[in-house]
Z-matrix of the N, CA and C atoms (Angstrom, degrees):
N
C 1 1.442
C 2 1.542 1 108.25
N 3 1.328 2 116.00 1 141.24
C 4 1.468 3 122.50 2 179.24
C 5 1.517 4 109.40 3 -75.12
N 6 1.338 5 115.23 4 139.05
C 7 1.467 6 119.26 5 176.88
C 8 1.520 7 109.37 6 -129.80
N 9 1.290 8 114.07 7 159.60
C 10 1.467 9 120.16 8 177.65
C 11 1.518 10 108.69 9 -75.96
N 12 1.336 11 114.25 10 131.71
C 13 1.457 12 120.03 11 178.96
C 14 1.527 13 107.80 12 -89.40
N 15 1.320 14 118.21 13 128.12
C 16 1.468 15 120.22 14 179.47
C 17 1.525 16 111.41 15 -60.16
N 18 1.310 17 114.98 16 139.25
C 19 1.462 18 120.10 17 176.80
C 20 1.520 19 114.65 18 88.03
N 21 1.307 20 119.64 19 -9.78
C 22 1.463 21 120.16 20 178.59
C 23 1.522 22 109.44 21 -85.84
N 24 1.308 23 115.76 22 149.90
C 25 1.459 24 120.31 23 179.54
C 26 1.512 25 109.62 24 -124.13
N 27 1.307 26 115.29 25 157.42
C 28 1.455 27 121.38 26 177.71
C 29 1.529 28 108.76 27 -76.95
N 30 1.331 29 116.43 28 140.07
C 31 1.463 30 120.95 29 179.97
C 32 1.523 31 109.27 30 -133.21
N 33 1.338 32 115.27 31 154.57
C 34 1.455 33 122.11 32 179.79
C 35 1.525 34 108.38 33 -125.17
N 36 1.335 35 116.09 34 139.23
C 37 1.466 36 120.56 35 -174.09
C 38 1.525 37 111.45 36 -116.33
N 39 1.344 38 115.46 37 134.15
C 40 1.469 39 121.73 38 172.51
C 41 1.523 40 107.06 39 -70.11
N 42 1.314 41 117.53 40 126.33
C 43 1.461 42 120.96 41 -178.06
C 44 1.524 43 112.68 42 -75.51
N 45 1.336 44 118.02 43 -13.96
C 46 1.467 45 120.39 44 179.19
C 47 1.522 46 112.07 45 -84.87
N 48 1.344 47 117.56 46 -46.19
C 49 1.467 48 120.53 47 -173.64
C 50 1.518 49 114.14 48 -110.20
N 51 1.332 50 117.41 49 -17.06
C 52 1.458 51 120.57 50 178.76
C 53 1.516 52 115.26 51 86.79
N 54 1.333 53 118.53 52 -2.93
C 55 1.461 54 120.47 53 177.64
C 56 1.528 55 109.63 54 -70.10
N 57 1.339 56 115.78 55 146.25
C 58 1.460 57 120.30 56 -178.81
C 59 1.522 58 110.93 57 -109.76
N 60 1.338 59 114.47 58 151.57
C 61 1.458 60 122.22 59 -176.67
C 62 1.520 61 109.68 60 -136.92
N 63 1.331 62 115.56 61 156.67
C 64 1.458 63 120.37 62 -178.46
C 65 1.529 64 112.87 63 -80.13
N 66 1.342 65 116.74 64 -14.45
C 67 1.464 66 118.78 65 179.21
C 68 1.525 67 111.05 66 -129.38
N 69 1.307 68 114.81 67 152.10
C 70 1.463 69 121.56 68 177.72
C 71 1.525 70 110.13 69 -63.28
N 72 1.336 71 116.96 70 -37.77
C 73 1.461 72 121.33 71 -178.64
C 74 1.531 73 111.35 72 -60.92
N 75 1.341 74 116.96 73 -43.96
C 76 1.466 75 120.28 74 178.85
C 77 1.528 76 111.30 75 -63.71
N 78 1.309 77 116.72 76 -43.03
C 79 1.471 78 120.70 77 -179.98
C 80 1.531 79 110.62 78 -63.52
N 81 1.321 80 117.39 79 -39.98
C 82 1.469 81 120.88 80 178.43
C 83 1.525 82 111.12 81 -68.27
N 84 1.351 83 117.48 82 -38.90
C 85 1.473 84 120.71 83 176.16
C 86 1.528 85 110.78 84 -61.44
N 87 1.312 86 116.85 85 -38.26
C 88 1.468 87 121.15 86 178.88
C 89 1.536 88 109.90 87 -67.70
N 90 1.309 89 115.83 88 -45.26
C 91 1.468 90 121.80 89 -173.28
C 92 1.530 91 113.85 90 -65.20
N 93 1.326 92 118.74 91 -23.46
C 94 1.468 93 119.60 92 -178.83
C 95 1.527 94 112.74 93 -76.08
N 96 1.341 95 117.13 94 -12.82
C 97 1.469 96 121.20 95 -179.48
C 98 1.529 97 111.27 96 -80.24
N 99 1.342 98 116.93 97 141.05
C 100 1.477 99 119.73 98 178.52
C 101 1.522 100 111.25 99 -73.35
N 102 1.324 101 115.50 100 161.36
C 103 1.468 102 122.37 101 176.59
C 104 1.521 103 107.92 102 -117.40
N 105 1.340 104 116.03 103 135.82
C 106 1.468 105 122.15 104 177.14
C 107 1.528 106 108.96 105 -102.85
N 108 1.325 107 117.37 106 147.12
C 109 1.474 108 118.80 107 175.77
C 110 1.524 109 110.23 108 -65.77
N 111 1.334 110 116.37 109 151.77
C 112 1.461 111 120.87 110 178.25
C 113 1.523 112 109.45 111 -67.35
N 114 1.334 113 116.75 112 136.09
C 115 1.460 114 123.11 113 178.73
C 116 1.529 115 110.95 114 -84.91
N 117 1.341 116 116.85 115 -30.31
C 118 1.464 117 121.94 116 -177.02
C 119 1.522 118 110.26 117 -117.70
N 120 1.330 119 115.82 118 151.99
C 121 1.457 120 122.29 119 -177.55
C 122 1.526 121 110.26 120 -107.80
N 123 1.329 122 116.65 121 157.80
C 124 1.461 123 121.27 122 173.78
C 125 1.529 124 107.50 123 -61.76
N 126 1.324 125 116.38 124 131.91
C 127 1.460 126 122.07 125 -177.62
C 128 1.520 127 113.49 126 99.65
N 129 1.339 128 117.64 127 -15.12
C 130 1.463 129 120.61 128 177.39
C 131 1.522 130 110.27 129 -67.90
N 132 1.332 131 116.30 130 142.41
C 133 1.457 132 121.89 131 172.25
C 134 1.529 133 106.98 132 -95.41
N 135 1.325 134 116.06 133 128.31
C 136 1.465 135 121.37 134 -175.95
C 137 1.525 136 110.56 135 -130.58
N 138 1.312 137 115.45 136 164.82
C 139 1.465 138 122.84 137 174.85
C 140 1.527 139 107.70 138 -119.01
N 141 1.347 140 115.24 139 135.37
C 142 1.461 141 120.40 140 177.95
C 143 1.526 142 108.96 141 -140.56
N 144 1.324 143 115.69 142 162.58
C 145 1.454 144 120.93 143 179.27
C 146 1.521 145 110.46 144 -86.75
N 147 1.332 146 114.32 145 144.73
C 148 1.458 147 121.14 146 176.76
C 149 1.517 148 107.69 147 -137.25
N 150 1.327 149 116.17 148 125.23
C 151 1.467 150 119.92 149 179.21
C 152 1.529 151 108.92 150 -97.55
N 153 1.335 152 115.88 151 120.04
C 154 1.457 153 122.03 152 179.79
C 155 1.524 154 110.22 153 -69.22
N 156 1.321 155 116.74 154 130.19
C 157 1.467 156 120.85 155 177.16
C 158 1.523 157 110.96 156 -72.70
N 159 1.324 158 116.17 157 -27.25
C 160 1.467 159 120.12 158 -178.05
C 161 1.521 160 112.54 159 -77.69
N 162 1.329 161 116.54 160 -47.36
C 163 1.465 162 120.08 161 -174.44
C 164 1.522 163 113.72 162 -103.00
N 165 1.333 164 117.05 163 -19.43
C 166 1.458 165 120.75 164 -176.34
C 167 1.521 166 113.12 165 80.48
N 168 1.334 167 116.51 166 -2.18
C 169 1.464 168 120.66 167 -179.78
C 170 1.524 169 111.06 168 -75.62
N 171 1.329 170 114.60 169 148.01
C 172 1.460 171 120.03 170 175.16
C 173 1.514 172 108.16 171 -97.07
N 174 1.329 173 115.25 172 122.51
C 175 1.453 174 122.01 173 -178.65
C 176 1.518 175 109.84 174 -109.31
N 177 1.326 176 117.02 175 149.53
C 178 1.458 177 121.56 176 172.28
C 179 1.518 178 107.22 177 -95.97
N 180 1.314 179 116.03 178 121.59
C 181 1.460 180 122.65 179 -175.76
C 182 1.523 181 108.57 180 -116.75
N 183 1.330 182 116.20 181 141.22
C 184 1.468 183 119.54 182 174.99
C 185 1.520 184 109.05 183 -109.52
N 186 1.316 185 115.07 184 150.76
C 187 1.457 186 120.73 185 -179.70
C 188 1.512 187 110.82 186 -163.42
N 189 1.327 188 114.63 187 170.70
C 190 1.472 189 122.02 188 -178.96
C 191 1.520 190 108.53 189 -109.63
N 192 1.318 191 116.26 190 132.58
C 193 1.464 192 121.29 191 179.49
C 194 1.524 193 109.09 192 -72.88
N 195 1.340 194 115.14 193 123.51
C 196 1.464 195 121.10 194 -179.27
C 197 1.521 196 112.73 195 -104.90
N 198 1.324 197 117.02 196 -25.47
C 199 1.460 198 120.48 197 -178.10
C 200 1.525 199 107.91 198 -157.90
N 201 1.309 200 116.42 199 163.72
C 202 1.468 201 121.47 200 177.28
C 203 1.518 202 108.37 201 -154.20
N 204 1.327 203 115.30 202 152.60
C 205 1.455 204 120.75 203 179.41
C 206 1.515 205 109.23 204 -158.71
N 207 1.314 206 115.18 205 172.96
C 208 1.468 207 121.21 206 179.13
C 209 1.521 208 108.04 207 -104.16
N 210 1.319 209 115.81 208 124.44
C 211 1.460 210 123.12 209 178.42
C 212 1.520 211 108.67 210 -70.60
N 213 1.297 212 117.32 211 146.07
C 214 1.469 213 121.46 212 179.07
C 215 1.521 214 112.03 213 -84.03
N 216 1.307 215 116.19 214 -131.25
C 217 1.466 216 121.46 215 -178.32
C 218 1.518 217 111.51 216 -65.10
N 219 1.310 218 114.53 217 151.76
C 220 1.458 219 122.06 218 -178.67
C 221 1.520 220 111.44 219 -67.30
N 222 1.340 221 114.72 220 135.49
C 223 1.462 222 121.89 221 172.43
C 224 1.517 223 106.45 222 -135.03
N 225 1.321 224 117.23 223 135.74
C 226 1.464 225 121.49 224 178.56
C 227 1.520 226 112.80 225 54.79
N 228 1.314 227 118.52 226 39.27
C 229 1.461 228 121.36 227 176.60
C 230 1.517 229 114.96 228 79.25
N 231 1.329 230 118.25 229 6.47
C 232 1.462 231 120.96 230 178.16
C 233 1.527 232 108.89 231 -74.13
N 234 1.336 233 117.42 232 150.83
C 235 1.465 234 119.03 233 -179.90
C 236 1.530 235 112.28 234 -72.30
N 237 1.333 236 116.49 235 138.22
C 238 1.464 237 119.85 236 173.00
C 239 1.524 238 107.92 237 -70.70
N 240 1.303 239 115.40 238 138.42
C 241 1.466 240 122.45 239 -177.52
C 242 1.526 241 112.49 240 57.93
N 243 1.318 242 116.40 241 30.87
C 244 1.467 243 120.58 242 175.05
C 245 1.516 244 109.98 243 -74.89
N 246 1.333 245 117.02 244 143.36
C 247 1.455 246 121.66 245 177.01
C 248 1.529 247 108.93 246 -78.11
N 249 1.328 248 116.56 247 127.13
C 250 1.459 249 122.76 248 -177.76
C 251 1.525 250 108.65 249 -116.87
N 252 1.342 251 115.11 250 143.07
C 253 1.461 252 121.10 251 -178.38
C 254 1.523 253 110.44 252 -126.02
N 255 1.330 254 116.23 253 135.63
C 256 1.461 255 122.65 254 171.12
C 257 1.521 256 106.01 255 -92.90
N 258 1.340 257 116.76 256 120.68
C 259 1.465 258 122.18 257 -173.56
C 260 1.529 259 109.70 258 -121.22
N 261 1.340 260 116.56 259 124.52
C 262 1.468 261 121.14 260 174.05
C 263 1.518 262 107.57 261 -87.36
N 264 1.326 263 115.61 262 119.16
C 265 1.461 264 121.75 263 -176.13
C 266 1.528 265 110.09 264 -69.22
N 267 1.350 266 115.25 265 134.45
C 268 1.462 267 121.23 266 -179.89
C 269 1.523 268 108.44 267 -88.48
N 270 1.297 269 115.33 268 100.65
C 271 1.455 270 122.05 269 174.05
C 272 1.516 271 105.01 270 -163.68
N 273 1.307 272 116.43 271 120.64
C 274 1.459 273 120.94 272 -173.66
C 275 1.518 274 112.93 273 -48.51
N 276 1.331 275 114.31 274 128.83
C 277 1.450 276 120.68 275 172.47
C 278 1.513 277 117.55 276 79.31
N 279 1.329 278 118.90 277 -3.79
C 280 1.465 279 117.97 278 -176.62
C 281 1.523 280 112.37 279 -85.21
N 282 1.316 281 117.68 280 -48.16
C 283 1.456 282 120.98 281 -177.84
C 284 1.514 283 113.32 282 66.63
N 285 1.327 284 117.45 283 18.03
C 286 1.464 285 121.13 284 -177.62
C 287 1.519 286 111.68 285 -73.48
N 288 1.313 287 115.07 286 149.11
C 289 1.455 288 123.34 287 180.00
C 290 1.527 289 108.66 288 -120.34
N 291 1.329 290 116.15 289 141.50
C 292 1.468 291 121.47 290 173.68
C 293 1.524 292 107.77 291 -128.25
N 294 1.301 293 116.87 292 144.83
C 295 1.462 294 121.80 293 172.68
C 296 1.522 295 106.62 294 -113.24
N 297 1.335 296 116.42 295 127.04
C 298 1.459 297 121.11 296 -176.69
C 299 1.525 298 110.09 297 -136.44
N 300 1.347 299 114.65 298 142.50
C 301 1.457 300 120.20 299 170.64
C 302 1.525 301 108.29 300 -71.95
N 303 1.316 302 115.68 301 155.68
C 304 1.471 303 121.40 302 -176.23
C 305 1.525 304 112.59 303 -54.87
N 306 1.327 305 117.76 304 -39.36
C 307 1.469 306 119.52 305 -178.25
C 308 1.526 307 113.00 306 -73.44
N 309 1.340 308 117.99 307 -6.58
C 310 1.454 309 122.05 308 176.65
C 311 1.534 310 112.10 309 -91.71
N 312 1.332 311 116.22 310 -8.71
C 313 1.460 312 120.72 311 177.98
C 314 1.525 313 108.08 312 -90.30
N 315 1.326 314 116.77 313 128.71
C 316 1.464 315 121.18 314 -175.66
C 317 1.522 316 111.37 315 -76.51
N 318 1.341 317 115.88 316 -49.97
C 319 1.472 318 118.46 317 -178.03
C 320 1.516 319 110.78 318 -167.64
N 321 1.319 320 114.63 319 164.64
C 322 1.452 321 122.79 320 171.78
C 323 1.526 322 107.69 321 -86.36
N 324 1.343 323 116.75 322 140.13
C 325 1.465 324 121.27 323 -179.79
C 326 1.519 325 109.24 324 -86.30
């Protein structure tokens, strides 16, 4: 017989993006947002802007897309169901990673 496991909570999933939420209301709010097709593919080399915290200068950085996913509900003014990309920055020896929304990427190289 199935029993309730202590410490587990009920979760609700948006059927469009797959993100999970603790309430049905949040999942429904997420699900009403449209989804756009991805503009960039895994393996694409792209250029995006990066603002240095030290100098305040805006730099153009290139990197390779390693992963992508659909963002869930908006937080801090981010778009709901915005396409997000994990980008490995191309610069010898750094191994740095950046995550950027699609509208933050300037172009494919």
